[in-house]
N, C-alpha and C positions, 0 to 999 in steps of 0.2 A: 877275830874269828866271828863268823855269823852263824847262828843256829836257828832252825825252824822245823816245824812238824807239819805233815799233811796226813789226812786220814781218808780212808774209804770205808765201805761197809764191813770189810773183812780184814783190813790191814791198817797199819800205821807206819809212816816213813819218818824217821828222825834224821834230819839233815844237819851237817856241819860243813861250813866252807872256810877253808884257809888256803888262799891261793898258793899253788895251782890245783889243790886237792879238794874235791867234793866227796864227803863220806856220807853214806846213807845206811841206816840200820833198818832192816825189814822185820816187822813184828806183826803177828796176827795168825790166823789160820784160815786156809782156803780148802774147800772140799774138792775132790777130783772132778766133779761135774761142772765146776765153775772155774777151774784152775786156769785155763787159757784166757778167758775173758778178764778175770781179776788180775792175773799176772801182766797181761797186756796193758791194762789200765794203769797199774802202778809204774810200769816201766816207761810209759808215756810221760808220767809225772816226773820221773827221774830224768828222762831226756830233756824235758822242758827246764828243769832245775840246772842241768849241766849247761845248757845254752844261756839261760839267764845269768848264771854266776860267771860264765866265761871260763869254766874249769877245763883244764888240760888232762886231768887225771880223775878217775872215779874209783872209790873204794866201796864195794857193796858187801855189807855184813848181813848175811841171810840167817835170821834166827827163827824162821818159820818152820813148823814141824811137818808140813805137807810133803807130798810126793812130787817128783819131777814129772813134767808133762810127758805124754807119749811122743813117739817119733813124729807122727803126723802133726800133732799139736805144736811141737817145737818148730817144724817147718813153717807152719802158719804164723807162729809167734814172731820168728825172725823176719818173715815177709812183711808183717805189720809194722815193724820198727825201721824198715829201710827209709833212709833219707831224713831221720830225725836228729842227726848230728852225733849219735853215739859212735859212729865210725871214726870220728875225729879225736877221740880221747883214748887214753890208756886205761883199761878197766881191769881191776883186780877184784875177783869174786871170792868171798870167803863163805864156805858152806859149813854151818855148825854141826850138821848131821854127817858124821863120818861115813855112815852106810850109804849116803846119797852121792858121795864124791864121784864114783864111776859114772853115774848118769849125768852129773854136772860136767864132768870132763867130756862126755859125748856132746853135750850142748856147747861146750867150749869149741870143739872141733867144727861144729856146724857154724858157729859164729865166726870163727877164723876163716872159714871158707868164703864167708860173705864180706871179708875185709875188716872185721873188728880186731883190735889189738887187745885181747883178753886172755887172762890166765886164771885158773882156779886154784884155790889154796885151802888148806885145812885150818890155818891159823892167821890171825890178823898180823902177827909179827912177820911171817913169811911174805905176806902180801905187801906190807909196807917196805920191806927190803927190795922187792921187785919194782915197786913204784919208784923208789928212790934211785936204785942203781941198775935196774933192768935185768938183773940176774939173781938167782937164788941158789 
């Protein structure tokens, strides 16, 4: 297993890679006025890590307390990630804030419409089952 960290001004990414799975734990706090820019920045780092590791699966453990982007911001966010390789991996997204799950599920639908293989979960255990077996 390989582990490493990356940091930005408002976040920290804790990576672990054990083929074929790259796990990333998102920590920090981003204000609503900078949400799109900072989120795009760290997702670009995640995409680069996926490519460099050669991961086929991605587990994202979101521990950040902030709010989900607006509909317009989500559209711009997904447009900015096009072609970075995330379309080629199975992505399980675990949202720590239960109250955010409906918004994250909306983001999931937008991502799926763009060809991403992604599912949202409330627990890491459910996400791991889906990554291993494809069903929950």
